[in-house]
N, C-alpha and C positions, 0 to 999 in steps of 0.2 A: 587427464584422468577424469572419468565420469564420476558424478556424485553417487553416493550410496542410494539404495532403494528408498529409504525413508527420507533422506534429505533432498533427494532430487525431485521426486514426485511431489514432495511437500504435501503429502496426503495424510493418512491416519498416523497419528503418533501413538504407537501401540504401547508405549510405556505409560501413557496417560490413562486415566480412568475411562472406561468405555461405558457409554450410556445410550439407550434408545431415545429417539426423538419423535415428536409428533409428525405425522405425515401430512403432506398437502392433499388437496382434493384430487383423487386420481381420476384418470379418464375411464379406467375400468377397475373392477374390484380384484386387484391382483395382490393386495397385501392383507396380511392377517392382523387385525387390531385387537388389543386387549381392552379391558373395561375403561382404562384411562385414555383410550384413543391413541395409544402409542404403537409404533411398529414393533413387531416381534421377530421379523425375518431378516433384518439388517442391523448390525451393530454399528452405530455411528460414533466415531472418535473425534475428539478435538484435534484441530490441525495447526501446525506451525509451519508457515510458508517460509522457504529460504529466499524467495523472490516476491516482491510486491506484485499483486495481479488484480487488485480490486477495480481500479479506475482506468479510463482510457489513457490517462497520463502514464500509468504503470505499463499498460500494454505497449505503448510506443517508446517507452524508456528502456524496457527490458526484453520485449518480444522481438524476434527476428522475422517470423512469418506468422500470419493468421490464416487459417484455412477451414473450410467445411470438410469434415471427415466422417466416414462411416466405419463403425467398429465391425470388422469382418470376422474376427476370431479371437479367442483367448487361450492362454496356455498357463498351466499351473507350474510354479517353481517350488520344488520340494523344500520342506521345512528342514532346519538344521538337525543334526544328529541328536542333540540333547532334547529338543522338543519331541522328536519322534520317539525317543526312549521314554519320555514322560507321558506320551500319549495325548499331549495337548500343546497347542502353540499357534503359530501363524503361517499361512501359506501365501507367499507372494504370487503375483499374477502379472503377465505381460499381455497386452492386447495389440492386435494388428489393425492399423488405421489405413483405410483407403482414402486418399485425398480426392474429393469430388470437385472442389472449387478453391482457388487461391484468392483470398479476400484482400490481403494487404501484406506488404513486405517492406522491411527497412532497407534503404539503399545500401548496396554493397554486401548484403547477406547472401550466403550460399543458397542455391536453388533447393526447393523442397522436393524430395522424391515422391513418386506416386504412391508408394506404400512405405510405412514405417512401423516399427515396433516400439512401444513405450511401456514403462512400468506403471501399473495401476493398483488400486486397493484390491486386496485378495480376500482370503477367508480366514476365519478363526476356526480351529478344529479341536475337538475333544473326542477321542476314540474314533469312531467311524462317522461322526456327525460334523458337517461343515456348515458354518454360518457366514454369510457374506459380511464383509467389513466395508464401510464407506466413511466419508467425511461429512461433517455437518455443513449444510448449505453448499453442497457441491455435487455434481453428477459423479456416478461411479464408473462410467464408461462401460456400458453393457452392450453385449453383442446384439447387432440388429438395429441399433439406434444411430442417429446422426448428431453431430455436435459442431459448434464453432469453437475452435481451439487456438489460443495464443501459444506459440511454440518458441523455445529458445534452442539455439544450436551450440554445441560444445566442441572443444578442440579435438576430441577423440572421434568426432563425426556423429555422435548421438544427438537425437532431438528429444526434447522433453516439454510437456506443458509447463507454463510458468508456475502454476500453483492451483490451489483449490478454486480460486475465482477466475482462472484462466480457461475454464471449460464451461460452455453454455449449451444447454439442450437445444436441439435444432431439428426435430422431426417435422415433416411437412413444410420445410423451408420457413419455419417461424421460430425465432428465439424464444425460449421458455417452454416450448411444446416438446414433450418427450421425457427422457429419463432424468430424474433428479433425486439424489439421496437413495437410489435404488428402487424407486417407484416411478410410475408414469404419471405426469402431471399436465395440467393445462397451462397455456401461456398466461392466462389471467391469474391463476393461483400462484404461478411462479413470480409474476410481477409483484403481487401482494407480499410474498415472502421477501423479495428484495427490497420492497419499500420499508420494511421493518428495520433494514440495515442503515437507513439514511441518518446522517448526523448533521445537524444544522451547522453551516459554515464550511463543511467538507465537500470535496468534489463527489458528485453522485456516482455510485458504483456503475460500471459499464453494463452489468447484468440488468440493472433497473432501467437504464436509458435505452437499452437495446430490446427489452422484452416486447414481443409482438412484432418486431421488425424482421426483415429478411437480411440476407448477407450483404446486400447493397447498402442497407441502412447502417449496418455495422461499419462497413467501409467508409461511409460518410462521417460517422462519429470519429473514427480513427484519423481520417484526413484532416479533421479540424482540431485534433489534439496536438499539444506541444510537449515534447519530451522534457524531463527534468534536465536542467542545464548541466549539472554535474555528470549525470548519466551520459548525456550527449558528448561530453568531453572525453568519455571513456568507451565509446562504441567499439574500439579495437579490442576490448576485453569481453569475456563471456558474461552472461547475464548475472551470475552469482557474484562475480568479482565486481561488476558495476554496482550491484545492490549494496555490497559491503562498503564500497567507497562512498556512495550516497548516504548510507546510514552513518558512517563516521563523520562525514561533512555536516550532516544535520545535527548530530550530537555535539560537535564542536561549536556550531552556530548557536545551539541552545545554551551551551555553557557560557559562551561569550555574551549572549543576551542577558543571562542571569547575572554575570559579573557586572556588566554595564549598569543594570538596574539596581544592583546593590550599592554601587558607587554613587548612582544618581539619587538614591533614596533620601539622603539628607536635604536635597533640594526641595522636597515636597513641603507645601505650606504647613501641613500637619506636623512636620518634624520640629518646627520652631528654631531651626538653625540660623545663625547669623554669620555673614561673610563680608569681608572687605572686598573691594574690586579685584585686588590681586589674588585673594583666596578663591573667589568665585572663578576667576580666570584660570587658576591652576586646576580646579576640579573639571572645568569644561575641557581643558586641554587633555587631562587624563581620559575623560570620556571619549574624546575624539580618536584616541588611539585604541579604543575598545570596540569600535563599530565599523562594519563594512556596508552598512545601509547607505544606499545611494544619496550623496549630498549631505548627509547628516554630519559626518566628520568635518567636512569643509565649513559648514555653518558654525559648528562648535568652535573651531579654530578661529574663524573670523570674528565671532563675538568675543572670544577670549582676548584676541589682540586689541579690540576696541576698549575693553575694560582696562587693559594694562597701559593703554596710551594716555590715560588721564581723562580729564573732562569732568562734567558734572552729571548728576542723575538725569536731568532733563534731556541731555544729549543721548544718553543710552536709551531712554524711554522711547524716543522717536525712531530708533533703529529698526528697520524691517528685518534684519538678520536676527535681532533679539526675539522678535515675535515668532519668526519661523523656527528658531531654535527651541523656544519654549513649547511650541506646538508639537514638534517632532519628538522631544523628550517625553512629553506627556503621552503621546500615542505609543511610543515604544515601551513604556513602563507602566502605563495606566495609573499615573499619579498626576496631581495638580501642583504645578510649580509656580502658579501665580504669574507675576510679571517677570520673574527670573532676573531680578535686579539686586545689586549689593544692598544689604541692609545694615551694614556696620561700617562706619566711616573710619574707624580706627582711632577716633578721638578719645582722649581720656580727660577726666576732670581733675 
């Protein structure tokens, strides 16, 4: 069963507040600006993507085909009866895409047809007046323009762009040149807009990396990308199902990491906790059962076994596994555990 219009295209969320956005520098004066420098001919809505589509990793994890397409035609889908009766509402739109070049495909995916129809952002209407609706930081798919599009294939045979970031302007065979947010922009202006989305430590958006490049450049970027491991294990499922499983896995991992660090918190030097060798060994054993991080569980268990085996502090101090365990716990939870040695011999006066 295909997704609904709003969840599948992951475009304008029409239940959200709609707001105009500042335009990029256009190639030609085709937009009407108000005194605040805001566009008045396109309503831009906040978007909620069903499938991640920002990075190259997203594209190779959830995309089935990537192609250069030309928007050859558009068709209006009638509003529902209640909106028509009220005299205002939303008109959906489909666009016909002509495939000009096949850029990338995931192994085992169905062949991309030469022409396909996809759902795109449409119009808001009130009375006889229609206003184009688009999505923030995304092309609208306007007739006459070219785009590089990451596409997902569904079991009912339909194709759909991954999401708002799965569509790149591509007029004159240059990413960033063409239609964006309903107006025509330069590749330089587009790259600047994408640069504003950079987050330190995160993978750079594909739109930023590809701006100014041709389709071959996009192909090179995708060829060097590695899909998410969980997504790769579920390539037999459609893109939305894959994304849901990845999201659940990530949430579970985050919850596990949070639990791990809450249990590890008393080991911090600032906590002032005291432990006998057996008590410290018990905590390390508990932590070992809470982590999937490569090698950390093994280190925790090994050090715990050494603590329970007896011996004196000097023997534990020289253990390489103790130093490695301390470093890995500190890195995982951003705390200082010092030497991670027992500090309570259990002796009583």
